[in-house]
Jmol script that loads the backbone (N, CA, C; Angstrom):
load data "model"
ATOM      1  N   UNK A   1      67.173  59.376 147.509  1.00  0.00           N
ATOM      2  CA  UNK A   1      68.207  59.437 146.491  1.00  0.00           C
ATOM      3  C   UNK A   1      68.879  60.805 146.545  1.00  0.00           C
ATOM      4  N   UNK A   2      70.195  60.817 146.592  1.00  0.00           N
ATOM      5  CA  UNK A   2      70.897  62.102 146.633  1.00  0.00           C
ATOM      6  C   UNK A   2      71.260  62.535 145.214  1.00  0.00           C
ATOM      7  N   UNK A   3      71.310  63.822 145.048  1.00  0.00           N
ATOM      8  CA  UNK A   3      71.621  64.391 143.746  1.00  0.00           C
ATOM      9  C   UNK A   3      73.028  64.944 143.782  1.00  0.00           C
ATOM     10  N   UNK A   4      73.787  64.752 142.716  1.00  0.00           N
ATOM     11  CA  UNK A   4      75.125  65.343 142.640  1.00  0.00           C
ATOM     12  C   UNK A   4      75.276  66.055 141.298  1.00  0.00           C
ATOM     13  N   UNK A   5      76.109  67.045 141.305  1.00  0.00           N
ATOM     14  CA  UNK A   5      76.395  67.827 140.111  1.00  0.00           C
ATOM     15  C   UNK A   5      77.020  66.922 139.071  1.00  0.00           C
ATOM     16  N   UNK A   6      76.420  66.813 137.866  1.00  0.00           N
ATOM     17  CA  UNK A   6      76.885  65.833 136.874  1.00  0.00           C
ATOM     18  C   UNK A   6      78.164  66.209 136.141  1.00  0.00           C
ATOM     19  N   UNK A   7      78.600  67.461 136.258  1.00  0.00           N
ATOM     20  CA  UNK A   7      79.743  67.901 135.457  1.00  0.00           C
ATOM     21  C   UNK A   7      81.053  67.922 136.224  1.00  0.00           C
ATOM     22  N   UNK A   8      81.071  67.331 137.375  1.00  0.00           N
ATOM     23  CA  UNK A   8      82.304  67.276 138.148  1.00  0.00           C
ATOM     24  C   UNK A   8      82.624  68.617 138.777  1.00  0.00           C
ATOM     25  N   UNK A   9      83.753  68.722 139.292  1.00  0.00           N
ATOM     26  CA  UNK A   9      84.206  69.933 139.957  1.00  0.00           C
ATOM     27  C   UNK A   9      85.490  69.630 140.683  1.00  0.00           C
ATOM     28  N   UNK A  10      85.931  70.597 141.467  1.00  0.00           N
ATOM     29  CA  UNK A  10      87.189  70.331 142.170  1.00  0.00           C
ATOM     30  C   UNK A  10      87.004  69.210 143.175  1.00  0.00           C
ATOM     31  N   UNK A  11      87.813  68.209 143.012  1.00  0.00           N
ATOM     32  CA  UNK A  11      87.747  67.079 143.928  1.00  0.00           C
ATOM     33  C   UNK A  11      88.989  67.079 144.801  1.00  0.00           C
ATOM     34  N   UNK A  12      88.808  66.828 146.060  1.00  0.00           N
ATOM     35  CA  UNK A  12      89.942  66.707 146.960  1.00  0.00           C
ATOM     36  C   UNK A  12      90.498  65.299 146.837  1.00  0.00           C
ATOM     37  N   UNK A  13      91.809  65.220 146.869  1.00  0.00           N
ATOM     38  CA  UNK A  13      92.445  63.909 146.815  1.00  0.00           C
ATOM     39  C   UNK A  13      92.255  63.224 148.154  1.00  0.00           C
ATOM     40  N   UNK A  14      91.998  61.959 148.094  1.00  0.00           N
ATOM     41  CA  UNK A  14      91.827  61.188 149.313  1.00  0.00           C
ATOM     42  C   UNK A  14      93.192  60.756 149.839  1.00  0.00           C
ATOM     43  N   UNK A  15      94.098  60.388 148.939  1.00  0.00           N
ATOM     44  CA  UNK A  15      95.439  59.971 149.327  1.00  0.00           C
ATOM     45  C   UNK A  15      96.446  60.885 148.638  1.00  0.00           C
ATOM     46  N   UNK A  16      97.592  61.117 149.277  1.00  0.00           N
ATOM     47  CA  UNK A  16      98.614  61.933 148.617  1.00  0.00           C
ATOM     48  C   UNK A  16      99.215  61.206 147.419  1.00  0.00           C
ATOM     49  N   UNK A  17      99.774  62.005 146.520  1.00  0.00           N
ATOM     50  CA  UNK A  17     100.495  61.413 145.396  1.00  0.00           C
ATOM     51  C   UNK A  17     101.706  60.654 145.933  1.00  0.00           C
ATOM     52  N   UNK A  18     102.081  59.566 145.269  1.00  0.00           N
ATOM     53  CA  UNK A  18     103.320  58.895 145.662  1.00  0.00           C
ATOM     54  C   UNK A  18     104.488  59.883 145.518  1.00  0.00           C
ATOM     55  N   UNK A  19     105.549  59.737 146.316  1.00  0.00           N
ATOM     56  CA  UNK A  19     106.652  60.697 146.266  1.00  0.00           C
ATOM     57  C   UNK A  19     107.214  60.946 144.876  1.00  0.00           C
ATOM     58  N   UNK A  20     107.328  59.907 144.053  1.00  0.00           N
ATOM     59  CA  UNK A  20     107.907  60.115 142.722  1.00  0.00           C
ATOM     60  C   UNK A  20     106.984  60.934 141.831  1.00  0.00           C
ATOM     61  N   UNK A  21     105.680  60.825 142.035  1.00  0.00           N
ATOM     62  CA  UNK A  21     104.724  61.638 141.277  1.00  0.00           C
ATOM     63  C   UNK A  21     104.744  63.062 141.806  1.00  0.00           C
ATOM     64  N   UNK A  22     104.705  63.202 143.123  1.00  0.00           N
ATOM     65  CA  UNK A  22     104.710  64.529 143.733  1.00  0.00           C
ATOM     66  C   UNK A  22     105.994  65.283 143.402  1.00  0.00           C
ATOM     67  N   UNK A  23     107.106  64.579 143.241  1.00  0.00           N
ATOM     68  CA  UNK A  23     108.375  65.224 142.917  1.00  0.00           C
ATOM     69  C   UNK A  23     108.338  65.899 141.558  1.00  0.00           C
ATOM     70  N   UNK A  24     107.408  65.533 140.723  1.00  0.00           N
ATOM     71  CA  UNK A  24     107.269  66.164 139.414  1.00  0.00           C
ATOM     72  C   UNK A  24     106.361  67.382 139.441  1.00  0.00           C
ATOM     73  N   UNK A  25     105.819  67.713 140.602  1.00  0.00           N
ATOM     74  CA  UNK A  25     104.972  68.898 140.714  1.00  0.00           C
ATOM     75  C   UNK A  25     105.819  70.144 140.441  1.00  0.00           C
ATOM     76  N   UNK A  26     105.365  71.029 139.542  1.00  0.00           N
ATOM     77  CA  UNK A  26     106.172  72.207 139.189  1.00  0.00           C
ATOM     78  C   UNK A  26     106.498  73.104 140.381  1.00  0.00           C
ATOM     79  N   UNK A  27     105.564  73.308 141.284  1.00  0.00           N
ATOM     80  CA  UNK A  27     105.822  74.183 142.433  1.00  0.00           C
ATOM     81  C   UNK A  27     106.872  73.574 143.347  1.00  0.00           C
ATOM     82  N   UNK A  28     106.726  72.308 143.657  1.00  0.00           N
ATOM     83  CA  UNK A  28     107.669  71.639 144.547  1.00  0.00           C
ATOM     84  C   UNK A  28     109.063  71.627 143.936  1.00  0.00           C
ATOM     85  N   UNK A  29     109.132  71.320 142.652  1.00  0.00           N
ATOM     86  CA  UNK A  29     110.417  71.298 141.949  1.00  0.00           C
ATOM     87  C   UNK A  29     111.048  72.691 141.929  1.00  0.00           C
ATOM     88  N   UNK A  30     110.247  73.722 141.709  1.00  0.00           N
ATOM     89  CA  UNK A  30     110.770  75.090 141.666  1.00  0.00           C
ATOM     90  C   UNK A  30     111.321  75.511 143.033  1.00  0.00           C
ATOM     91  N   UNK A  31     110.621  75.180 144.102  1.00  0.00           N
ATOM     92  CA  UNK A  31     111.109  75.518 145.439  1.00  0.00           C
ATOM     93  C   UNK A  31     112.416  74.783 145.744  1.00  0.00           C
ATOM     94  N   UNK A  32     112.487  73.511 145.359  1.00  0.00           N
ATOM     95  CA  UNK A  32     113.711  72.742 145.596  1.00  0.00           C
ATOM     96  C   UNK A  32     114.874  73.345 144.812  1.00  0.00           C
ATOM     97  N   UNK A  33     114.657  73.622 143.538  1.00  0.00           N
ATOM     98  CA  UNK A  33     115.730  74.167 142.700  1.00  0.00           C
ATOM     99  C   UNK A  33     116.168  75.541 143.172  1.00  0.00           C
ATOM    100  N   UNK A  34     115.232  76.359 143.653  1.00  0.00           N
ATOM    101  CA  UNK A  34     115.587  77.673 144.178  1.00  0.00           C
ATOM    102  C   UNK A  34     116.472  77.533 145.418  1.00  0.00           C
ATOM    103  N   UNK A  35     116.122  76.618 146.320  1.00  0.00           N
ATOM    104  CA  UNK A  35     116.956  76.399 147.508  1.00  0.00           C
ATOM    105  C   UNK A  35     118.337  75.909 147.093  1.00  0.00           C
ATOM    106  N   UNK A  36     118.389  75.032 146.120  1.00  0.00           N
ATOM    107  CA  UNK A  36     119.668  74.515 145.647  1.00  0.00           C
ATOM    108  C   UNK A  36     120.500  75.637 145.020  1.00  0.00           C
ATOM    109  N   UNK A  37     119.859  76.490 144.239  1.00  0.00           N
ATOM    110  CA  UNK A  37     120.564  77.588 143.576  1.00  0.00           C
ATOM    111  C   UNK A  37     121.074  78.643 144.550  1.00  0.00           C
ATOM    112  N   UNK A  38     120.299  78.940 145.582  1.00  0.00           N
ATOM    113  CA  UNK A  38     120.614  80.077 146.443  1.00  0.00           C
ATOM    114  C   UNK A  38     121.286  79.707 147.758  1.00  0.00           C
ATOM    115  N   UNK A  39     121.548  78.440 147.994  1.00  0.00           N
ATOM    116  CA  UNK A  39     122.280  78.042 149.187  1.00  0.00           C
ATOM    117  C   UNK A  39     123.726  77.815 148.772  1.00  0.00           C
ATOM    118  N   UNK A  40     124.575  78.741 149.169  1.00  0.00           N
ATOM    119  CA  UNK A  40     125.981  78.696 148.761  1.00  0.00           C
ATOM    120  C   UNK A  40     126.760  77.659 149.557  1.00  0.00           C
ATOM    121  N   UNK A  41     127.480  76.772 148.887  1.00  0.00           N
ATOM    122  CA  UNK A  41     128.315  75.815 149.608  1.00  0.00           C
ATOM    123  C   UNK A  41     129.352  76.578 150.435  1.00  0.00           C
ATOM    124  N   UNK A  42     129.654  76.132 151.588  1.00  0.00           N
ATOM    125  CA  UNK A  42     129.386  74.849 152.204  1.00  0.00           C
ATOM    126  C   UNK A  42     128.074  74.795 152.992  1.00  0.00           C
ATOM    127  N   UNK A  43     127.233  75.798 152.869  1.00  0.00           N
ATOM    128  CA  UNK A  43     125.950  75.777 153.584  1.00  0.00           C
ATOM    129  C   UNK A  43     125.067  74.659 153.038  1.00  0.00           C
ATOM    130  N   UNK A  44     124.236  74.124 153.909  1.00  0.00           N
ATOM    131  CA  UNK A  44     123.309  73.049 153.551  1.00  0.00           C
ATOM    132  C   UNK A  44     121.898  73.480 153.914  1.00  0.00           C
ATOM    133  N   UNK A  45     120.922  72.752 153.369  1.00  0.00           N
ATOM    134  CA  UNK A  45     119.529  72.983 153.750  1.00  0.00           C
ATOM    135  C   UNK A  45     118.849  71.646 153.965  1.00  0.00           C
ATOM    136  N   UNK A  46     117.788  71.684 154.733  1.00  0.00           N
ATOM    137  CA  UNK A  46     117.019  70.485 155.037  1.00  0.00           C
ATOM    138  C   UNK A  46     115.795  70.416 154.125  1.00  0.00           C
ATOM    139  N   UNK A  47     115.312  69.225 153.831  1.00  0.00           N
ATOM    140  CA  UNK A  47     114.092  69.106 153.023  1.00  0.00           C
ATOM    141  C   UNK A  47     112.912  69.877 153.621  1.00  0.00           C
ATOM    142  N   UNK A  48     112.870  69.983 154.944  1.00  0.00           N
ATOM    143  CA  UNK A  48     111.763  70.709 155.581  1.00  0.00           C
ATOM    144  C   UNK A  48     111.747  72.184 155.184  1.00  0.00           C
ATOM    145  N   UNK A  49     112.918  72.765 154.903  1.00  0.00           N
ATOM    146  CA  UNK A  49     112.973  74.165 154.484  1.00  0.00           C
ATOM    147  C   UNK A  49     112.282  74.353 153.135  1.00  0.00           C
ATOM    148  N   UNK A  50     112.373  73.367 152.282  1.00  0.00           N
ATOM    149  CA  UNK A  50     111.679  73.412 150.984  1.00  0.00           C
ATOM    150  C   UNK A  50     110.187  73.193 151.200  1.00  0.00           C
ATOM    151  N   UNK A  51     109.853  72.193 151.997  1.00  0.00           N
ATOM    152  CA  UNK A  51     108.448  71.838 152.224  1.00  0.00           C
ATOM    153  C   UNK A  51     107.661  72.973 152.848  1.00  0.00           C
ATOM    154  N   UNK A  52     108.293  73.726 153.737  1.00  0.00           N
ATOM    155  CA  UNK A  52     107.586  74.823 154.401  1.00  0.00           C
ATOM    156  C   UNK A  52     107.262  75.971 153.458  1.00  0.00           C
ATOM    157  N   UNK A  53     107.851  75.988 152.285  1.00  0.00           N
ATOM    158  CA  UNK A  53     107.533  77.018 151.295  1.00  0.00           C
ATOM    159  C   UNK A  53     106.219  76.732 150.561  1.00  0.00           C
ATOM    160  N   UNK A  54     105.752  75.494 150.619  1.00  0.00           N
ATOM    161  CA  UNK A  54     104.489  75.134 149.968  1.00  0.00           C
ATOM    162  C   UNK A  54     103.317  75.818 150.668  1.00  0.00           C
ATOM    163  N   UNK A  55     102.453  76.401 149.883  1.00  0.00           N
ATOM    164  CA  UNK A  55     101.246  76.996 150.454  1.00  0.00           C
ATOM    165  C   UNK A  55     100.273  75.878 150.827  1.00  0.00           C
ATOM    166  N   UNK A  56      99.267  76.228 151.604  1.00  0.00           N
ATOM    167  CA  UNK A  56      98.241  75.240 151.953  1.00  0.00           C
ATOM    168  C   UNK A  56      97.578  74.686 150.700  1.00  0.00           C
ATOM    169  N   UNK A  57      97.327  75.562 149.720  1.00  0.00           N
ATOM    170  CA  UNK A  57      96.680  75.129 148.474  1.00  0.00           C
ATOM    171  C   UNK A  57      97.579  74.170 147.697  1.00  0.00           C
ATOM    172  N   UNK A  58      98.887  74.454 147.677  1.00  0.00           N
ATOM    173  CA  UNK A  58      99.812  73.567 146.975  1.00  0.00           C
ATOM    174  C   UNK A  58      99.889  72.208 147.672  1.00  0.00           C
ATOM    175  N   UNK A  59      99.911  72.223 148.998  1.00  0.00           N
ATOM    176  CA  UNK A  59      99.905  70.956 149.748  1.00  0.00           C
ATOM    177  C   UNK A  59      98.636  70.172 149.432  1.00  0.00           C
ATOM    178  N   UNK A  60      97.514  70.863 149.439  1.00  0.00           N
ATOM    179  CA  UNK A  60      96.238  70.199 149.180  1.00  0.00           C
ATOM    180  C   UNK A  60      96.165  69.639 147.766  1.00  0.00           C
ATOM    181  N   UNK A  61      96.732  70.372 146.800  1.00  0.00           N
ATOM    182  CA  UNK A  61      96.684  69.886 145.412  1.00  0.00           C
ATOM    183  C   UNK A  61      97.481  68.593 145.250  1.00  0.00           C
ATOM    184  N   UNK A  62      98.474  68.381 146.112  1.00  0.00           N
ATOM    185  CA  UNK A  62      99.263  67.153 146.077  1.00  0.00           C
ATOM    186  C   UNK A  62      98.677  66.078 146.979  1.00  0.00           C
ATOM    187  N   UNK A  63      97.601  66.412 147.672  1.00  0.00           N
ATOM    188  CA  UNK A  63      96.974  65.453 148.564  1.00  0.00           C
ATOM    189  C   UNK A  63      97.610  65.421 149.937  1.00  0.00           C
ATOM    190  N   UNK A  64      98.432  66.413 150.260  1.00  0.00           N
ATOM    191  CA  UNK A  64      99.114  66.456 151.539  1.00  0.00           C
ATOM    192  C   UNK A  64      98.297  67.231 152.555  1.00  0.00           C
ATOM    193  N   UNK A  65      98.277  66.726 153.775  1.00  0.00           N
ATOM    194  CA  UNK A  65      97.601  67.438 154.850  1.00  0.00           C
ATOM    195  C   UNK A  65      98.450  68.582 155.369  1.00  0.00           C
ATOM    196  N   UNK A  66      99.759  68.335 155.461  1.00  0.00           N
ATOM    197  CA  UNK A  66     100.698  69.352 155.944  1.00  0.00           C
ATOM    198  C   UNK A  66     101.966  69.293 155.109  1.00  0.00           C
ATOM    199  N   UNK A  67     102.842  70.262 155.329  1.00  0.00           N
ATOM    200  CA  UNK A  67     104.102  70.303 154.595  1.00  0.00           C
ATOM    201  C   UNK A  67     104.969  69.082 154.924  1.00  0.00           C
ATOM    202  N   UNK A  68     104.799  68.513 156.101  1.00  0.00           N
ATOM    203  CA  UNK A  68     105.604  67.346 156.487  1.00  0.00           C
ATOM    204  C   UNK A  68     105.369  66.158 155.550  1.00  0.00           C
ATOM    205  N   UNK A  69     104.163  66.086 155.004  1.00  0.00           N
ATOM    206  CA  UNK A  69     103.841  64.984 154.086  1.00  0.00           C
ATOM    207  C   UNK A  69     104.618  65.084 152.777  1.00  0.00           C
ATOM    208  N   UNK A  70     105.189  66.258 152.479  1.00  0.00           N
ATOM    209  CA  UNK A  70     105.944  66.467 151.239  1.00  0.00           C
ATOM    210  C   UNK A  70     107.403  66.022 151.355  1.00  0.00           C
ATOM    211  N   UNK A  71     107.858  65.702 152.553  1.00  0.00           N
ATOM    212  CA  UNK A  71     109.275  65.376 152.750  1.00  0.00           C
ATOM    213  C   UNK A  71     109.771  64.213 151.888  1.00  0.00           C
ATOM    214  N   UNK A  72     109.032  63.111 151.754  1.00  0.00           N
ATOM    215  CA  UNK A  72     109.528  62.042 150.876  1.00  0.00           C
ATOM    216  C   UNK A  72     109.711  62.495 149.418  1.00  0.00           C
ATOM    217  N   UNK A  73     108.823  63.334 148.924  1.00  0.00           N
ATOM    218  CA  UNK A  73     108.957  63.820 147.545  1.00  0.00           C
ATOM    219  C   UNK A  73     110.193  64.702 147.396  1.00  0.00           C
ATOM    220  N   UNK A  74     110.488  65.486 148.421  1.00  0.00           N
ATOM    221  CA  UNK A  74     111.675  66.344 148.364  1.00  0.00           C
ATOM    222  C   UNK A  74     112.940  65.498 148.433  1.00  0.00           C
ATOM    223  N   UNK A  75     112.915  64.438 149.216  1.00  0.00           N
ATOM    224  CA  UNK A  75     114.064  63.524 149.232  1.00  0.00           C
ATOM    225  C   UNK A  75     114.245  62.888 147.854  1.00  0.00           C
ATOM    226  N   UNK A  76     113.144  62.530 147.202  1.00  0.00           N
ATOM    227  CA  UNK A  76     113.234  61.962 145.848  1.00  0.00           C
ATOM    228  C   UNK A  76     113.866  62.972 144.893  1.00  0.00           C
ATOM    229  N   UNK A  77     113.514  64.245 145.027  1.00  0.00           N
ATOM    230  CA  UNK A  77     114.125  65.292 144.198  1.00  0.00           C
ATOM    231  C   UNK A  77     115.619  65.399 144.484  1.00  0.00           C
ATOM    232  N   UNK A  78     115.996  65.302 145.747  1.00  0.00           N
ATOM    233  CA  UNK A  78     117.409  65.394 146.112  1.00  0.00           C
ATOM    234  C   UNK A  78     118.208  64.244 145.496  1.00  0.00           C
ATOM    235  N   UNK A  79     117.648  63.032 145.534  1.00  0.00           N
ATOM    236  CA  UNK A  79     118.344  61.881 144.946  1.00  0.00           C
ATOM    237  C   UNK A  79     118.476  62.061 143.434  1.00  0.00           C
ATOM    238  N   UNK A  80     117.452  62.623 142.818  1.00  0.00           N
ATOM    239  CA  UNK A  80     117.510  62.891 141.374  1.00  0.00           C
ATOM    240  C   UNK A  80     118.605  63.913 141.074  1.00  0.00           C
ATOM    241  N   UNK A  81     118.652  64.977 141.855  1.00  0.00           N
ATOM    242  CA  UNK A  81     119.672  66.014 141.646  1.00  0.00           C
ATOM    243  C   UNK A  81     121.074  65.455 141.891  1.00  0.00           C
ATOM    244  N   UNK A  82     121.207  64.597 142.889  1.00  0.00           N
ATOM    245  CA  UNK A  82     122.518  63.989 143.156  1.00  0.00           C
ATOM    246  C   UNK A  82     122.930  63.111 141.984  1.00  0.00           C
ATOM    247  N   UNK A  83     122.000  62.356 141.402  1.00  0.00           N
ATOM    248  CA  UNK A  83     122.315  61.506 140.252  1.00  0.00           C
ATOM    249  C   UNK A  83     122.799  62.329 139.063  1.00  0.00           C
ATOM    250  N   UNK A  84     122.307  63.562 138.964  1.00  0.00           N
ATOM    251  CA  UNK A  84     122.732  64.465 137.891  1.00  0.00           C
ATOM    252  C   UNK A  84     124.023  65.199 138.232  1.00  0.00           C
ATOM    253  N   UNK A  85     124.513  65.018 139.465  1.00  0.00           N
ATOM    254  CA  UNK A  85     125.749  65.671 139.895  1.00  0.00           C
ATOM    255  C   UNK A  85     125.540  67.078 140.422  1.00  0.00           C
ATOM    256  N   UNK A  86     124.302  67.451 140.714  1.00  0.00           N
ATOM    257  CA  UNK A  86     124.008  68.819 141.134  1.00  0.00           C
ATOM    258  C   UNK A  86     124.091  69.053 142.636  1.00  0.00           C
ATOM    259  N   UNK A  87     124.079  67.986 143.426  1.00  0.00           N
ATOM    260  CA  UNK A  87     124.123  68.190 144.869  1.00  0.00           C
ATOM    261  C   UNK A  87     124.783  67.017 145.565  1.00  0.00           C
ATOM    262  N   UNK A  88     125.072  67.244 146.828  1.00  0.00           N
ATOM    263  CA  UNK A  88     125.607  66.218 147.713  1.00  0.00           C
ATOM    264  C   UNK A  88     124.619  66.070 148.852  1.00  0.00           C
ATOM    265  N   UNK A  89     124.497  64.873 149.388  1.00  0.00           N
ATOM    266  CA  UNK A  89     123.521  64.620 150.445  1.00  0.00           C
ATOM    267  C   UNK A  89     124.257  64.091 151.664  1.00  0.00           C
ATOM    268  N   UNK A  90     123.941  64.702 152.803  1.00  0.00           N
ATOM    269  CA  UNK A  90     124.609  64.371 154.052  1.00  0.00           C
ATOM    270  C   UNK A  90     123.605  63.986 155.131  1.00  0.00           C
ATOM    271  N   UNK A  91     124.098  63.222 156.100  1.00  0.00           N
ATOM    272  CA  UNK A  91     123.353  63.011 157.331  1.00  0.00           C
ATOM    273  C   UNK A  91     123.539  64.285 158.162  1.00  0.00           C
ATOM    274  N   UNK A  92     122.663  64.547 159.137  1.00  0.00           N
ATOM    275  CA  UNK A  92     122.837  65.742 159.965  1.00  0.00           C
ATOM    276  C   UNK A  92     124.177  65.813 160.691  1.00  0.00           C
ATOM    277  N   UNK A  93     124.835  64.667 160.923  1.00  0.00           N
ATOM    278  CA  UNK A  93     126.134  64.675 161.602  1.00  0.00           C
ATOM    279  C   UNK A  93     127.287  65.017 160.656  1.00  0.00           C
ATOM    280  N   UNK A  94     126.977  65.282 159.378  1.00  0.00           N
ATOM    281  CA  UNK A  94     128.001  65.687 158.423  1.00  0.00           C
ATOM    282  C   UNK A  94     128.576  64.575 157.566  1.00  0.00           C
ATOM    283  N   UNK A  95     128.192  63.329 157.831  1.00  0.00           N
ATOM    284  CA  UNK A  95     128.689  62.217 157.013  1.00  0.00           C
ATOM    285  C   UNK A  95     127.876  62.145 155.728  1.00  0.00           C
ATOM    286  N   UNK A  96     128.584  61.878 154.628  1.00  0.00           N
ATOM    287  CA  UNK A  96     127.919  61.775 153.327  1.00  0.00           C
ATOM    288  C   UNK A  96     127.048  60.523 153.261  1.00  0.00           C
ATOM    289  N   UNK A  97     125.864  60.656 152.682  1.00  0.00           N
ATOM    290  CA  UNK A  97     124.989  59.502 152.470  1.00  0.00           C
ATOM    291  C   UNK A  97     125.554  58.732 151.270  1.00  0.00           C
ATOM    292  N   UNK A  98     125.855  57.451 151.439  1.00  0.00           N
ATOM    293  CA  UNK A  98     126.430  56.671 150.335  1.00  0.00           C
ATOM    294  C   UNK A  98     125.505  56.602 149.117  1.00  0.00           C
ATOM    295  N   UNK A  99     126.108  56.478 147.958  1.00  0.00           N
ATOM    296  CA  UNK A  99     125.356  56.419 146.702  1.00  0.00           C
ATOM    297  C   UNK A  99     124.402  55.233 146.649  1.00  0.00           C
ATOM    298  N   UNK A 100     124.748  54.152 147.318  1.00  0.00           N
ATOM    299  CA  UNK A 100     123.924  52.950 147.225  1.00  0.00           C
ATOM    300  C   UNK A 100     122.752  52.944 148.212  1.00  0.00           C
ATOM    301  N   UNK A 101     122.569  54.030 148.953  1.00  0.00           N
ATOM    302  CA  UNK A 101     121.462  54.135 149.897  1.00  0.00           C
ATOM    303  C   UNK A 101     120.316  54.880 149.223  1.00  0.00           C
ATOM    304  N   UNK A 102     119.128  54.314 149.303  1.00  0.00           N
ATOM    305  CA  UNK A 102     117.936  54.910 148.704  1.00  0.00           C
ATOM    306  C   UNK A 102     117.377  56.025 149.582  1.00  0.00           C
ATOM    307  N   UNK A 103     116.653  56.936 148.969  1.00  0.00           N
ATOM    308  CA  UNK A 103     116.012  58.007 149.738  1.00  0.00           C
ATOM    309  C   UNK A 103     114.980  57.447 150.712  1.00  0.00           C
ATOM    310  N   UNK A 104     114.513  56.232 150.463  1.00  0.00           N
ATOM    311  CA  UNK A 104     113.527  55.608 151.345  1.00  0.00           C
ATOM    312  C   UNK A 104     114.173  54.995 152.581  1.00  0.00           C
ATOM    313  N   UNK A 105     115.491  54.882 152.579  1.00  0.00           N
ATOM    314  CA  UNK A 105     116.194  54.198 153.660  1.00  0.00           C
ATOM    315  C   UNK A 105     116.834  55.136 154.678  1.00  0.00           C
ATOM    316  N   UNK A 106     116.712  56.429 154.475  1.00  0.00           N
ATOM    317  CA  UNK A 106     117.387  57.369 155.372  1.00  0.00           C
ATOM    318  C   UNK A 106     116.382  58.170 156.181  1.00  0.00           C
ATOM    319  N   UNK A 107     116.867  58.659 157.284  1.00  0.00           N
ATOM    320  CA  UNK A 107     116.076  59.564 158.110  1.00  0.00           C
ATOM    321  C   UNK A 107     116.352  60.999 157.664  1.00  0.00           C
ATOM    322  N   UNK A 108     116.653  61.859 158.602  1.00  0.00           N
ATOM    323  CA  UNK A 108     116.928  63.260 158.260  1.00  0.00           C
ATOM    324  C   UNK A 108     118.168  63.387 157.369  1.00  0.00           C
ATOM    325  N   UNK A 109     118.112  64.329 156.460  1.00  0.00           N
ATOM    326  CA  UNK A 109     119.248  64.591 155.574  1.00  0.00           C
ATOM    327  C   UNK A 109     119.473  66.093 155.463  1.00  0.00           C
ATOM    328  N   UNK A 110     120.628  66.447 154.941  1.00  0.00           N
ATOM    329  CA  UNK A 110     120.952  67.820 154.588  1.00  0.00           C
ATOM    330  C   UNK A 110     121.458  67.788 153.148  1.00  0.00           C
ATOM    331  N   UNK A 111     121.154  68.849 152.414  1.00  0.00           N
ATOM    332  CA  UNK A 111     121.481  68.901 150.986  1.00  0.00           C
ATOM    333  C   UNK A 111     122.406  70.088 150.743  1.00  0.00           C
ATOM    334  N   UNK A 112     123.467  69.852 149.983  1.00  0.00           N
ATOM    335  CA  UNK A 112     124.392  70.920 149.627  1.00  0.00           C
ATOM    336  C   UNK A 112     124.577  70.931 148.114  1.00  0.00           C
ATOM    337  N   UNK A 113     124.519  72.107 147.552  1.00  0.00           N
ATOM    338  CA  UNK A 113     124.776  72.232 146.121  1.00  0.00           C
ATOM    339  C   UNK A 113     126.206  71.807 145.854  1.00  0.00           C
ATOM    340  N   UNK A 114     126.407  71.092 144.771  1.00  0.00           N
ATOM    341  CA  UNK A 114     127.740  70.669 144.366  1.00  0.00           C
ATOM    342  C   UNK A 114     128.447  71.882 143.779  1.00  0.00           C
ATOM    343  N   UNK A 115     129.443  72.379 144.488  1.00  0.00           N
ATOM    344  CA  UNK A 115     130.145  73.591 144.067  1.00  0.00           C
ATOM    345  C   UNK A 115     130.820  73.421 142.716  1.00  0.00           C
ATOM    346  N   UNK A 116     131.236  72.201 142.379  1.00  0.00           N
ATOM    347  CA  UNK A 116     131.923  71.959 141.110  1.00  0.00           C
ATOM    348  C   UNK A 116     131.040  72.262 139.914  1.00  0.00           C
ATOM    349  N   UNK A 117     129.743  72.102 140.063  1.00  0.00           N
ATOM    350  CA  UNK A 117     128.810  72.327 138.952  1.00  0.00           C
ATOM    351  C   UNK A 117     128.806  73.787 138.544  1.00  0.00           C
ATOM    352  N   UNK A 118     129.018  74.684 139.503  1.00  0.00           N
ATOM    353  CA  UNK A 118     128.872  76.106 139.238  1.00  0.00           C
ATOM    354  C   UNK A 118     130.194  76.849 139.092  1.00  0.00           C
ATOM    355  N   UNK A 119     131.313  76.147 139.037  1.00  0.00           N
ATOM    356  CA  UNK A 119     132.574  76.813 138.896  1.00  0.00           C
ATOM    357  C   UNK A 119     132.729  77.499 137.539  1.00  0.00           C
ATOM    358  N   UNK A 120     132.179  76.897 136.522  1.00  0.00           N
ATOM    359  CA  UNK A 120     132.309  77.458 135.187  1.00  0.00           C
ATOM    360  C   UNK A 120     130.931  77.862 134.664  1.00  0.00           C
ATOM    361  N   UNK A 121     130.356  78.857 135.338  1.00  0.00           N
ATOM    362  CA  UNK A 121     129.039  79.348 134.896  1.00  0.00           C
ATOM    363  C   UNK A 121     129.143  79.971 133.518  1.00  0.00           C
ATOM    364  N   UNK A 122     128.119  79.775 132.733  1.00  0.00           N
ATOM    365  CA  UNK A 122     128.084  80.362 131.395  1.00  0.00           C
ATOM    366  C   UNK A 122     127.003  81.440 131.335  1.00  0.00           C
ATOM    367  N   UNK A 123     126.909  82.203 132.416  1.00  0.00           N
ATOM    368  CA  UNK A 123     125.890  83.267 132.474  1.00  0.00           C
ATOM    369  C   UNK A 123     126.206  84.328 131.467  1.00  0.00           C
TER     370      UNK A 123
END
end "model"
wireframe off; spacefill off
backbone 0.3
color backbone group
């Protein structure tokens, strides 16, 4: 008979969080919003640039083995930001991703902050 500590402890996740759950992670959201804030239009950024900012511990807390596993969650964040009017989403060839296309249906994307949102800053 094996003995285990009865009071629990840090448990490693066996499976990663679904993208919509992971997109609510404060660290992931903060990295995405920082990239959106600091990338001046017409410059764009890729979801991988956000994912690579995650530390190993942050990846592990989300159940991810590597930063690449975070890409679907970052795409979910991009679609959320686009719905709010905060960004535009493009294919790498520069064509805009249509509104009726889901984040689950696209391959690589590029994200650009919507310049119109920041024209009348109230800083």
